[in-house]
C-alpha positions as CSV (number, residue, x, y, z in Angstrom):
1,X,0.0,0.0,0.0
2,X,1.3,3.5,-0.8
3,X,1.6,6.3,1.6
4,X,-1.0,8.2,-0.5
5,X,-3.5,5.4,0.0
6,X,-3.3,5.7,3.8
7,X,-4.9,9.2,3.6
8,X,-8.1,7.8,1.9
9,X,-10.3,5.3,3.7
10,X,-11.8,4.1,0.5
11,X,-8.4,3.6,-1.0
12,X,-7.3,1.7,2.2
13,X,-10.4,-0.5,1.8
14,X,-9.7,-1.2,-1.9
15,X,-6.1,-2.0,-1.3
16,X,-6.9,-4.3,1.6
17,X,-9.5,-6.2,-0.4
18,X,-7.0,-6.5,-3.3
19,X,-4.2,-7.8,-1.1
20,X,-6.5,-10.3,0.8
21,X,-8.3,-11.7,-2.2
22,X,-7.8,-10.4,-5.8
23,X,-4.0,-10.3,-5.9
24,X,-3.5,-14.1,-5.6
25,X,-6.9,-15.4,-6.8
26,X,-7.0,-17.0,-10.2
27,X,-9.7,-15.8,-12.5
28,X,-10.7,-16.5,-16.2
29,X,-10.3,-13.4,-18.3
30,X,-11.7,-14.6,-21.6
31,X,-9.1,-14.6,-24.3
32,X,-6.4,-13.6,-21.8
33,X,-6.7,-16.9,-20.1
34,X,-6.4,-17.8,-16.4
35,X,-4.6,-15.1,-14.4
36,X,-4.3,-13.9,-10.8
37,X,-5.2,-10.3,-10.2
38,X,-1.6,-9.3,-9.8
39,X,-0.7,-11.1,-13.0
40,X,-3.4,-9.3,-14.9
41,X,-2.3,-5.9,-13.6
42,X,1.3,-6.7,-14.5
43,X,0.1,-7.7,-18.0
44,X,-1.3,-4.2,-18.4
45,X,1.7,-2.4,-17.0
46,X,4.5,-4.3,-18.8
47,X,6.2,-2.6,-21.7
48,X,4.3,-3.3,-24.9
49,X,3.1,-1.9,-28.2
50,X,0.2,0.6,-27.8
51,X,-2.1,-1.6,-29.9
52,X,-1.4,-4.6,-27.6
53,X,-2.3,-2.6,-24.5
54,X,-5.4,-1.3,-26.3
55,X,-6.6,-4.8,-27.0
56,X,-5.9,-5.9,-23.5
57,X,-7.8,-3.1,-21.9
58,X,-10.7,-3.5,-24.3
59,X,-11.0,-7.2,-23.4
60,X,-11.1,-6.2,-19.7
61,X,-13.5,-3.4,-20.3
62,X,-15.8,-5.6,-22.3
63,X,-15.9,-8.2,-19.6
64,X,-16.5,-5.5,-16.9
65,X,-19.4,-4.1,-18.9
66,X,-20.8,-7.6,-19.1
67,X,-20.8,-8.0,-15.3
68,X,-17.3,-9.4,-14.6
69,X,-16.5,-7.6,-11.4
70,X,-13.1,-9.1,-11.1
71,X,-12.1,-7.5,-14.5
72,X,-13.4,-4.2,-13.2
73,X,-11.2,-4.5,-10.0
74,X,-8.2,-5.2,-12.2
75,X,-8.9,-2.0,-14.2
76,X,-9.4,0.0,-11.1
77,X,-6.2,-1.3,-9.5
78,X,-4.3,-0.5,-12.7
79,X,-5.5,3.2,-12.7
80,X,-5.4,3.7,-9.0
81,X,-2.1,5.8,-9.1
82,X,-4.0,8.2,-11.4
83,X,-6.9,8.5,-8.9
84,X,-4.5,9.2,-6.0
85,X,-2.4,11.7,-7.9
86,X,-5.0,13.8,-9.8
87,X,-6.8,15.6,-7.0
88,X,-3.6,17.4,-6.0
89,X,-3.0,18.8,-9.5
90,X,-6.4,19.3,-11.1
91,X,-7.8,22.8,-10.6
92,X,-11.4,21.6,-10.5
93,X,-10.5,19.6,-7.3
94,X,-8.6,22.4,-5.6
95,X,-11.3,23.5,-3.2
96,X,-12.1,19.9,-2.1
97,X,-8.4,19.0,-1.9
98,X,-7.7,22.0,0.4
99,X,-10.6,21.0,2.6
100,X,-10.0,17.3,2.7
101,X,-7.4,15.4,0.6
102,X,-9.1,12.1,1.7
103,X,-12.5,13.2,0.3
104,X,-10.9,14.5,-2.9
105,X,-9.2,11.1,-3.5
106,X,-12.4,9.2,-2.7
107,X,-14.3,11.4,-5.1
108,X,-11.7,10.9,-7.8
109,X,-11.9,7.1,-7.4
110,X,-15.6,7.3,-7.9
111,X,-15.2,9.4,-11.1
112,X,-12.6,6.9,-12.4
113,X,-14.9,4.0,-11.7
114,X,-17.7,5.7,-13.6
115,X,-15.4,6.3,-16.6
116,X,-14.4,2.7,-16.6
117,X,-18.0,1.4,-16.3
118,X,-19.3,3.6,-19.1
119,X,-16.3,3.6,-21.4
120,X,-17.5,3.5,-25.1
121,X,-16.0,0.3,-26.4
122,X,-15.9,1.6,-30.0
123,X,-13.1,4.0,-28.9
124,X,-10.5,1.3,-29.5
125,X,-7.3,3.4,-29.8
126,X,-5.4,5.0,-27.0
127,X,-7.7,3.4,-24.5
128,X,-5.4,4.2,-21.5
129,X,-5.1,7.8,-22.6
130,X,-8.8,8.1,-23.2
131,X,-9.6,6.8,-19.7
132,X,-7.2,9.3,-18.1
133,X,-8.4,12.3,-20.1
134,X,-12.1,11.4,-19.5
135,X,-11.4,11.2,-15.8
136,X,-9.8,14.7,-15.9
137,X,-12.7,16.1,-17.9
138,X,-15.4,14.6,-15.7
139,X,-13.7,16.0,-12.6
140,X,-14.1,19.4,-14.2
141,X,-17.8,18.6,-15.0
142,X,-18.7,17.4,-11.6
143,X,-16.5,19.5,-9.3
144,X,-15.5,22.6,-11.4
145,X,-16.3,24.1,-14.7
146,X,-16.4,22.1,-17.9
147,X,-13.6,22.6,-20.4
148,X,-13.2,21.1,-23.9
149,X,-10.6,18.5,-22.9
150,X,-12.3,16.0,-25.2
151,X,-12.1,18.3,-28.1
152,X,-8.3,18.8,-28.2
153,X,-7.1,17.8,-31.7
154,X,-4.2,15.7,-30.5
155,X,-3.1,12.7,-32.4
156,X,-3.5,9.2,-30.8
157,X,0.3,8.8,-30.3
158,X,0.6,12.1,-28.5
159,X,-2.6,11.4,-26.5
160,X,-1.1,8.1,-25.3
161,X,2.1,9.9,-24.2
162,X,0.3,12.8,-22.5
163,X,-2.0,10.6,-20.5
164,X,-0.6,7.1,-21.0
165,X,0.5,4.4,-18.6
166,X,4.1,5.7,-17.9
167,X,3.9,6.4,-14.2
168,X,7.6,6.4,-13.6
169,X,9.0,9.2,-15.8
170,X,9.1,12.4,-13.8
171,X,9.2,14.7,-16.9
172,X,6.2,13.1,-18.5
173,X,4.3,13.2,-15.2
174,X,5.1,16.9,-14.6
175,X,4.2,17.7,-18.2
176,X,0.8,16.0,-17.7
177,X,0.2,18.0,-14.6
178,X,1.1,21.3,-16.2
179,X,-0.9,20.7,-19.4
180,X,-3.9,19.6,-17.4
181,X,-3.7,22.8,-15.4
182,X,-3.2,24.9,-18.6
183,X,-6.3,23.4,-20.1
184,X,-8.4,23.8,-16.9
185,X,-7.3,27.4,-16.4
186,X,-7.6,28.4,-20.1
187,X,-3.9,29.5,-20.1
188,X,-3.2,27.9,-23.4
189,X,-5.4,27.3,-26.5
190,X,-5.9,23.8,-27.8
191,X,-3.6,24.4,-30.8
192,X,-0.8,25.6,-28.4
193,X,-1.2,22.5,-26.2
194,X,-1.0,20.3,-29.3
195,X,2.2,22.0,-30.6
196,X,3.9,22.1,-27.2
197,X,3.1,18.4,-26.6
198,X,4.4,17.4,-30.0
199,X,7.7,19.1,-29.5
200,X,8.3,18.2,-25.9
201,X,7.3,14.6,-26.2
202,X,9.0,13.9,-29.5
203,X,11.1,10.7,-29.5
204,X,14.6,10.7,-30.8
205,X,16.2,13.8,-32.1
206,X,14.1,16.9,-31.1
207,X,15.5,18.8,-34.1
208,X,13.8,16.3,-36.5
209,X,10.5,16.8,-34.7
210,X,10.8,20.5,-35.1
211,X,11.6,20.3,-38.8
212,X,8.6,18.0,-39.4
213,X,6.3,20.3,-37.4
214,X,7.5,23.4,-39.3
215,X,7.0,21.7,-42.6
216,X,3.4,20.6,-41.7
217,X,2.6,24.1,-40.5
218,X,4.2,25.7,-43.5
219,X,6.5,28.0,-41.5
220,X,10.3,28.2,-41.2
221,X,12.2,26.5,-38.4
222,X,13.0,29.9,-36.9
223,X,9.3,30.9,-36.9
224,X,8.4,27.6,-35.2
225,X,11.1,28.1,-32.6
226,X,9.8,31.5,-31.8
227,X,6.2,30.2,-31.5
228,X,7.2,27.4,-29.2
229,X,9.2,29.8,-27.1
230,X,6.2,32.1,-26.8
231,X,4.0,29.2,-25.7
232,X,6.6,28.0,-23.1
233,X,7.0,31.6,-21.8
234,X,3.2,32.1,-21.5
235,X,2.8,28.8,-19.7
236,X,5.7,29.2,-17.3
237,X,4.6,32.8,-16.4
238,X,1.1,31.6,-15.7
239,X,2.4,28.7,-13.6
240,X,4.8,31.0,-11.7
241,X,1.9,33.4,-11.0
242,X,-0.3,30.7,-9.6
243,X,1.0,30.0,-6.1
244,X,-1.0,26.8,-5.9
245,X,0.7,25.2,-8.9
246,X,3.9,23.7,-7.3
247,X,5.2,21.9,-10.3
248,X,8.7,21.5,-11.7
249,X,9.1,21.5,-15.5
250,X,12.2,20.9,-17.5
251,X,11.3,21.5,-21.2
252,X,13.3,19.8,-23.9
253,X,15.9,22.1,-25.4
254,X,16.2,22.6,-29.2
């Protein structure tokens, strides 16, 4: 059990139930075969191609929607780090978080469960990213003001990186927090978020990513660099001016 979980009675209960029963109990997961709860969670979290993880999550979601409560608990366990982390960084939860972190985490777990239980199975790409962004959006709907998170024109590959399963990379995690805050607060436009995410999360040589982005936008490399610099500056000035946004950010250099 994590230290975070100890601050939430519901999380404590879910972790206790998992450790006492689901973690070591074998269950039939359809095409995935016979697995213990821990084996199923590890199957989700292990390094794999995005399409493989999508298929795995869709199998579990399909079974949960059909009444397989064990599959639902595997999904909830897999996304629990998100539910425990989001309330402290999502502006829509700020008031509740300041009043009671335990209640904020309990509420977020409920929102996450609703997202899992109602996930549209036809959305078969970037499933993990969709679950995360739907959770963020619904927190805004239920506890704050609704913003157009679902309307961001971000490609599936970027969507998976922004809200995907990588819980261990501090840079990705911090960028998720900042971009979420920027969307919630209206600091950046959707096209600015898209461009910044594309540049900062590019794999390999960042210079190549900039050349490709400049070509697609029909601008010079210098113009693109200035545009990215303005977006970064606007974002960081806004974050610096918000005393509640205690987030470190190390953008990738050109």
